[in-house]
N, C-alpha and C positions, 0 to 999 in steps of 0.2 A: 504494500500500500504506500502511496506517495505521502510523504510527510507534509503537513500543512505549512510548516515553516518555509519549505521550498516552493510550495504550490502558490501561495498568495503573491509573493514578489514576482513570480513569473507571470501570473495572470494580470497583475497591475502593469507590468512592463508591456505585455501584449496590448492591453487596453490603451496605454499611452501611445504606442506606435500606431494603432488603428485611429485614435483621435487625431494624431498629427497627420495621418494620411487623409483624413476627411477635410483638411483645409482646402483641398482641391475641389470640393463640392460646395457650390454656393446654394443658398436656400432662399425661401420666400422673404425672409427678414432683411435681405440685402447684405448679409454677412457670409462668412465662410465657416464651415463646420457642420457636422450632422450628428445628432438631431438638433443640437443647440448651436446657434451662431456664436462663435467665440472669437472670431477675428473679423474686423471690419476695416475698410479702407485698403490702400495699397494700389498696385497697378491693376488695371482691368484684365480680364481674361484675353487670351490670344484672339485676334480677329476684330477687336474693338479698337477704334482709333483712339490714341491717347490725346487728351486735351487737358487744359488747365482745370476744367471743372471736374474731371474724373480722377485727378491726382489728389487723393485724400491722405491724411495722416493715418498710419496704421495704428489700430487700437486693439487691445486684447481684453477679453472678458474672462478673467481667471476663474470666476465662479462657473461660468458655462464650460470652460475647459475642464475643470475638475469634475463637473457633473457628467460630461461626456466620457471621461476616463472611468468613472463609476459605472456608467451605462454599459460600456463595452466590457469592463471587468465582470459585471454581473452576467452578461450574455455568455462570456467564456466560462464562468463558473457553472452556469446552468447547463451548457453543453457538456462540460466535463462530468457533471453529476449525472446527467442522463446517460452518458456513455458508460459510466461506472455501474449504474443500475442495470443497464442492458447486459453488460459483461457478466455481472454477478448472476443474473437470471440464466444466462447461457451456461455458466459453469454449474449452476444448480441442476439444470436439466441434464447436462452431460454426466454429472455425478450420480443422479438418480438412475439414468439409463445404464451406467456401468454397474451400479449396485444391483439392478434387476438382472443384468446379464450374469453377474457373478453368483447370484442366488439360484439361477436356473442351471448353471453349469458349474457345480462345485467340483473342485479338483482334489 
């Protein structure tokens, strides 16, 4: 079994990388980041002409950034928990099948 001491930092690190990767996704609020906009301003996306009106100061919403990290960490933990339960059930089925076979064919 994986120790929780190693598991949580790994999940938080993966959540941080996913959050940083979502800066490429703009959302309806005019910022960047998913599901919460945590970066606003900066250069426009490729294909949009740069003008003085679109060059805005870059601002970061650290609360939104932290909530995004928690969001992706929770998703990772949920996926890992679902996989662990699935694997445990598979091992139980395999163990019960091998017990039945050993009871039918005693040696």
